[in-house]
Structures are given as C-alpha cells and as structure tokens.
C-alpha positions in Angstrom: -0.4 -0.1 0.3 1.7 3.2 -0.8 -0.1 4.9 2.3 2.1 2.6 4.1 5.8 3.4 2.1 5.3 7.6 3.4 4.2 5.7 6.5 7.5 3.6 6.4 10.0 6.8 5.2 8.4 9.3 8.1 9.1 7.0 10.7 12.3 5.7 9.2 13.0 8.9 8.8 12.7 9.0 12.5 15.3 6.3 13.3 12.6 4.5 14.0 11.8 0.1 12.9 10.0 -2.6 13.2 6.5 -3.2 12.7 3.5 -1.0 13.4 5.1 0.8 15.4 4.0 3.7 17.7 5.0 6.3 14.8 4.2 4.4 12.2 0.5 3.8 13.3 0.2 7.7 14.7 1.5 8.6 11.0 -0.9 6.3 9.6 -3.6 7.9 11.3 -2.1 11.7 10.5 -2.8 10.5 7.4 -5.8 8.6 6.7 -7.2 12.4 8.4 -6.0 14.3 6.2 -7.3 11.9 3.4 -11.6 12.1 5.1 -10.8 16.0 5.8 -9.7 16.7 1.9 -12.6 14.0 0.6 -14.8 15.9 3.2 -14.2 19.5 2.1 -14.2 18.6 -2.0 -17.2 17.2 -0.7 -18.4 20.5 1.4 -18.0 22.4 -2.4 -19.9 20.7 -4.8 -22.9 21.2 -2.3 -22.7 24.8 -2.6 -22.7 26.5 1.0 -25.9 28.2 2.5 -24.2 31.2 4.4 -22.3 32.1 0.7 -25.4 31.7 -0.4 -27.6 34.2 0.9 -24.4 36.3 0.3 -24.6 35.8 -3.4 -28.8 35.9 -3.7 -28.6 39.2 -1.5 -26.1 40.6 -4.5 -27.3 38.6 -7.3 -30.5 38.0 -7.2 -32.4 40.1 -4.7 -32.6 42.6 -6.4 -35.7 41.8 -8.1 -36.8 38.5 -6.5 -38.0 37.3 -2.5 -37.4 34.6 -0.4 -38.2 33.7 3.1 -41.9 34.0 4.7 -43.5 36.9 4.0 -41.9 36.6 -0.2 -44.0 36.8 -3.1 -44.2 37.7 -6.0 -43.2 41.3 -8.1 -40.7 41.8 -10.7 -40.5 38.7 -10.1 -41.3 34.9 -8.8 -40.6 34.7 -5.2 -38.2 31.7 -4.9 -40.2 30.2 -2.0 -40.4 25.8 -2.6 -38.5 26.7 -6.5 -36.6 23.1 -6.1 -38.3 20.7 -7.8 -41.4 23.3 -9.0 -43.2 23.3 -12.1 -42.2 26.5 -13.9 -44.0 29.6 -14.2 -46.1 28.4 -12.2 -46.9 30.5 -8.9 -49.8 32.4 -9.7 -48.1 36.2 -8.0 -46.1 36.9 -11.0 -47.2 37.7 -15.1 -44.9 35.0 -16.8 -43.5 35.2 -20.3 -44.7 33.0 -22.3 -42.0 31.7 -22.8 -41.0 30.6 -19.4 -45.6 29.3 -18.9 -45.0 26.8 -21.9 -41.4 26.0 -20.7 -42.7 22.3 -19.6 -39.4 22.4 -17.0 -39.4 21.7 -13.6 -36.5 23.4 -11.8 -34.6 20.5 -10.7 -31.1 21.5 -9.2 -29.8 20.6 -12.9 -31.5 22.7 -14.6 -31.5 25.2 -12.1 -27.3 24.9 -12.6 -28.3 25.5 -16.0 -30.6 28.5 -16.0 -28.3 30.5 -13.9 -25.3 29.5 -16.4 -27.1 31.3 -19.5 -30.8 31.1 -19.0 -31.6 32.2 -22.9 -30.1 29.3 -22.8 -32.7 26.9 -21.4 -35.4 28.7 -22.2 -34.9 31.0 -24.5 -37.7 33.7 -25.3 -37.8 34.3 -20.9 -37.8 38.1 -20.1 -35.6 37.7 -17.0 -33.0 40.2 -17.7 -29.6 38.4 -16.2 -26.8 37.4 -18.5 -25.8 34.4 -15.9 -23.0 32.7 -13.7 -20.2 31.3 -14.6 -18.6 30.6 -11.2 -19.8 27.0 -10.0 -19.3 27.4 -6.7 -21.1 30.2 -7.3 -23.7 28.6 -8.5 -24.2 25.6 -5.8 -24.3 28.3 -2.6 -27.1 29.8 -4.3 -28.5 26.1 -4.6 -28.1 25.0 -1.4 -29.5 28.4 -0.1 -32.5 28.1 -2.9 -32.9 24.7 -0.3 -33.1 26.2 2.8 -36.3 27.6 1.8 -38.3 23.8 0.7 
C-alpha cells in the first residue's frame, strides 16, 4: 500500500523501525485523517454553502426575487420551494409566454443550467440576467434555495 510506504519513510527518517511501531500508527492515523478532511471539504464545496449562498443571493438575485416567509411575486417570482416546482407556475407573478410554456421542472440540474445561461434554457425568457460562470457561487445559491422548501 502506498500510504504505508509513506508512513514507513516518515518513521525511518525519525530512526524508528519495526512492525507497526507507535510512530507508524500515529503517522498512518494522521494521514487517514488528512485524507478524510480533504474528501469532506471537496464534498461540502460541491454541495454549496448556505451562508455564502445567502450573500450571493443578496448581491445577484434579491433586487428582483424574494425568498422567505413574507416573499411574494413582484418584479420577479418569489423563490420559496422553487426546487421541484414547475417553471412559470406561481400565481403571484405574470410570466413570459416562454416561461409559461417551458414544460420545465426546476431541478437543481435545470436551475444550475439556467443560472449559467438563462436564454439557453428558456429562449425568450424576460429575465434580464446574463448568467453566472462561477460554479461555486451557483452551488452556494442552490444550497441557499434548498433552505427554503
């Protein structure tokens, strides 16, 4: 196992050899802990950060969209429960014909694509947003939207 080679090298450099010495056990556990932390950090990043999503939402979405207990459609539709909802289906907003006829359910995959390039997903949408290219910010917004089922 390559990880054992690393552990053996670390312990040999310290002048400790033998079968699974305390040095090897500690080094192996440290290596395993670092690997676990790295994998967990990558997964958390891919899932998005709700707090960061709130910040991105406030700066990129909130000037048109509302979310939360008192949210309602105004300049744009409210986004409570948007994940899993049919596009153009809230009753408190007048959607463009393109959005009403989109036959689209807002899955995370569809929302991700829409946030990247709205006109590519729903040609003729009246949403004036030119898209985002930052995958992490999109993941963060999606995490924030998930917190309002």
